[in-house]
N, C-alpha and C positions, 0 to 999 in steps of 0.2 A: 847273280845267277845261283843263289843258294836255295831257291824255292822250286827249281825244276825237279823232275823225276831223278832218283838216284840210280846210277849204274855202277856196278862193280865189274871191273875189267881184270880178269885173272889170266896172266900170260907171263912166261918166264923171260920173254924178250922185252927189254926196256924200250926198244924202238917201237914195237907194236903197242905197248901201253901208252907211250907218248903220242903216237899217231891217233890212237883211239880217243885219248883225252882231248886232244886239240880239236878233232872233228866233232865230237859229241858236246863238248863245252861250248863250242861256237854255235850249236843249235839249242843251247839253253839247258842241257842236262848237267847234273852234278855227278862228277866221276870220282870213284875211289879205285884203288889199285891193290892187287896182290900178286906175288911172284910164283905161287904154286897153289895146288888144290887145298892143301892144309891151311895155308894162310887165308885163302879165299873163304873157306868154311868158317874160320874164326871171325873174319870181318863181317861175313853175312849174318852170323849168329849174334854178333855184338850190335849191329845196326842193319836190320833186314833191308836189302835194296829193292828197288822197283823192277830191276832187270839185272841179270848176270850175263857177261860175255866171257866165255871160257875157252881157252886153248886146249887142244887134245893132248899134245906131247909136252909134259912138264915133269921135272924131277919131284921126288917126294910123294906126290899124288897127281895122277893124270886127270884130265878133264872128265873122262868117262866115269871114273871112280867118284870124283867130286860131285858130279850131277846125281849119281845114284844115291849118295849119302844125303845130298840136299833134298831129294825127292822123298826120303824117309822121315825128314824132320817136319813135325806138324806145323811149325811156324813158317818154314821156308818152302814147303813142297809145292806151293802154287806160284812161286816167283818165276816169271818167264825166264827162259835161258836161250842164249844164242851160243852155239858151238862154232868155233873158228879153227881152221886147220889148213895145212898145206895139202892134206890128203883129199883127193877129188873123186875117188871112185864111188859108185852108188852104194857099195857095201859100207864105206866109211860114213856116209850120210845116214844109212839105216842104223848103224851102230850108235851114232849120236842120238838119233830119235829114240831108240830103245833105251838109252841111258837117261833120257828125260829132256833132251833139247827140244825147243819149240821151232828152232830155225837153225840152218846150217849155212855157213859162209866159208868159201875157199879163200885162203890167203893168196895174195894180198887183197884185202877188201877195197872196193871202190868207196870213197867217202859217202856218196849218195846211197849206196847199198846199206852201209852201216847205220846211217841216219834213218833210212826207211824202216829197217828192222826194229831199231830202237823206238821209233815213233809208234809203229804198229803194235808192238808188244807192251808198250806202256800206256796205250790208249790215247796218245796225242794225235791230233789231226795231221794229215799230210801238209807239206808246205804248199806254196803257190804252184800252179801248173808249171812243170819244167824244173822245179827246184825240189830238193828233198823236204 
């Protein structure tokens, strides 16, 4: 499974990172993890991913700030990004899109929604009908 698209999951909750890793690796993605926006940027700059999945609320650097910095980097600015959060208001979604997110998912994500977003944003075809 080392040849699939690379996804960087940036979330301070170990359970969310583990869930995302399990779901995405089962679909053939290669998953890397970071615990906050600073570590996420460092990992992305070291090895640019094909997609980033970023939590909003994290210590040291939140997801909005991380995406704004990512979008200013010439190498990383076009990397698709999914913002994931417990916040479900339209204004939260708008703020994520303004920060540079391509997709917004409210926690807890359904596995098929996570896979669908990852496939769409990395250019992988959808699964068989009824499956992610």
